[in-house]
TORKOL-4160 file (C-alpha; in steps of 0.2 Angstrom, whole numbers, padded with zeros to 4 digits, m for minus):
90
<pt num="1" X="0163" Y="0052" Z="0038"/>
<pt num="2" X="0180" Y="0051" Z="0047"/>
<pt num="3" X="0196" Y="0058" Z="0041"/>
<pt num="4" X="0202" Y="0041" Z="0034"/>
<pt num="5" X="0186" Y="0040" Z="0023"/>
<pt num="6" X="0188" Y="0058" Z="0015"/>
<pt num="7" X="0195" Y="0058" Z="m0002"/>
<pt num="8" X="0213" Y="0066" Z="m0003"/>
<pt num="9" X="0212" Y="0072" Z="m0021"/>
<pt num="10" X="0198" Y="0078" Z="m0032"/>
<pt num="11" X="0190" Y="0065" Z="m0043"/>
<pt num="12" X="0200" Y="0062" Z="m0058"/>
<pt num="13" X="0190" Y="0060" Z="m0075"/>
<pt num="14" X="0198" Y="0054" Z="m0091"/>
<pt num="15" X="0200" Y="0067" Z="m0104"/>
<pt num="16" X="0186" Y="0070" Z="m0116"/>
<pt num="17" X="0186" Y="0061" Z="m0132"/>
<pt num="18" X="0186" Y="0073" Z="m0147"/>
<pt num="19" X="0170" Y="0072" Z="m0157"/>
<pt num="20" X="0179" Y="0069" Z="m0172"/>
<pt num="21" X="0186" Y="0053" Z="m0165"/>
<pt num="22" X="0169" Y="0047" Z="m0160"/>
<pt num="23" X="0162" Y="0051" Z="m0177"/>
<pt num="24" X="0176" Y="0041" Z="m0185"/>
<pt num="25" X="0173" Y="0026" Z="m0174"/>
<pt num="26" X="0154" Y="0027" Z="m0178"/>
<pt num="27" X="0157" Y="0028" Z="m0197"/>
<pt num="28" X="0170" Y="0014" Z="m0196"/>
<pt num="29" X="0157" Y="0003" Z="m0187"/>
<pt num="30" X="0144" Y="0007" Z="m0200"/>
<pt num="31" X="0155" Y="0002" Z="m0214"/>
<pt num="32" X="0159" Y="m0015" Z="m0204"/>
<pt num="33" X="0140" Y="m0018" Z="m0204"/>
<pt num="34" X="0138" Y="m0016" Z="m0223"/>
<pt num="35" X="0148" Y="m0032" Z="m0226"/>
<pt num="36" X="0155" Y="m0025" Z="m0242"/>
<pt num="37" X="0138" Y="m0018" Z="m0249"/>
<pt num="38" X="0139" Y="m0002" Z="m0259"/>
<pt num="39" X="0133" Y="0014" Z="m0251"/>
<pt num="40" X="0129" Y="0031" Z="m0259"/>
<pt num="41" X="0124" Y="0048" Z="m0252"/>
<pt num="42" X="0133" Y="0044" Z="m0236"/>
<pt num="43" X="0136" Y="0063" Z="m0232"/>
<pt num="44" X="0117" Y="0066" Z="m0232"/>
<pt num="45" X="0113" Y="0050" Z="m0222"/>
<pt num="46" X="0125" Y="0055" Z="m0208"/>
<pt num="47" X="0120" Y="0073" Z="m0208"/>
<pt num="48" X="0101" Y="0068" Z="m0206"/>
<pt num="49" X="0105" Y="0055" Z="m0193"/>
<pt num="50" X="0116" Y="0067" Z="m0183"/>
<pt num="51" X="0105" Y="0082" Z="m0184"/>
<pt num="52" X="0090" Y="0076" Z="m0174"/>
<pt num="53" X="0099" Y="0070" Z="m0159"/>
<pt num="54" X="0110" Y="0085" Z="m0159"/>
<pt num="55" X="0095" Y="0097" Z="m0159"/>
<pt num="56" X="0086" Y="0087" Z="m0146"/>
<pt num="57" X="0101" Y="0086" Z="m0134"/>
<pt num="58" X="0105" Y="0105" Z="m0136"/>
<pt num="59" X="0086" Y="0109" Z="m0133"/>
<pt num="60" X="0087" Y="0098" Z="m0117"/>
<pt num="61" X="0103" Y="0106" Z="m0111"/>
<pt num="62" X="0095" Y="0124" Z="m0114"/>
<pt num="63" X="0080" Y="0120" Z="m0104"/>
<pt num="64" X="0070" Y="0119" Z="m0120"/>
<pt num="65" X="0073" Y="0138" Z="m0123"/>
<pt num="66" X="0074" Y="0140" Z="m0142"/>
<pt num="67" X="0083" Y="0156" Z="m0140"/>
<pt num="68" X="0097" Y="0148" Z="m0130"/>
<pt num="69" X="0097" Y="0133" Z="m0141"/>
<pt num="70" X="0099" Y="0143" Z="m0157"/>
<pt num="71" X="0114" Y="0152" Z="m0150"/>
<pt num="72" X="0122" Y="0136" Z="m0144"/>
<pt num="73" X="0120" Y="0129" Z="m0161"/>
<pt num="74" X="0125" Y="0145" Z="m0171"/>
<pt num="75" X="0108" Y="0145" Z="m0181"/>
<pt num="76" X="0094" Y="0158" Z="m0181"/>
<pt num="77" X="0078" Y="0154" Z="m0171"/>
<pt num="78" X="0068" Y="0152" Z="m0187"/>
<pt num="79" X="0080" Y="0139" Z="m0194"/>
<pt num="80" X="0080" Y="0130" Z="m0177"/>
<pt num="81" X="0061" Y="0130" Z="m0177"/>
<pt num="82" X="0060" Y="0123" Z="m0195"/>
<pt num="83" X="0072" Y="0109" Z="m0190"/>
<pt num="84" X="0062" Y="0106" Z="m0174"/>
<pt num="85" X="0046" Y="0104" Z="m0185"/>
<pt num="86" X="0056" Y="0094" Z="m0199"/>
<pt num="87" X="0062" Y="0081" Z="m0186"/>
<pt num="88" X="0045" Y="0082" Z="m0176"/>
<pt num="89" X="0054" Y="0085" Z="m0160"/>
<pt num="90" X="0038" Y="0093" Z="m0152"/>
């Protein structure tokens, strides 16, 4: 690579989108798909839907080390193991 091909500045990335905004967008999208139908137990539904991919992703990023994953999540290892079993992640 010659000097004219070298980047002059570090790569610029857009600022991260806050998780709260992503959740709001997802919930709004969910409501738009309901087409006016009633819903109940939304809180429980969302928590159940979010917990599995959250735990799976944290496990992946911890190298599947349950001690590290439990610290990242702020839960005990026994709680994490129960959730792994509940969601059939292994």
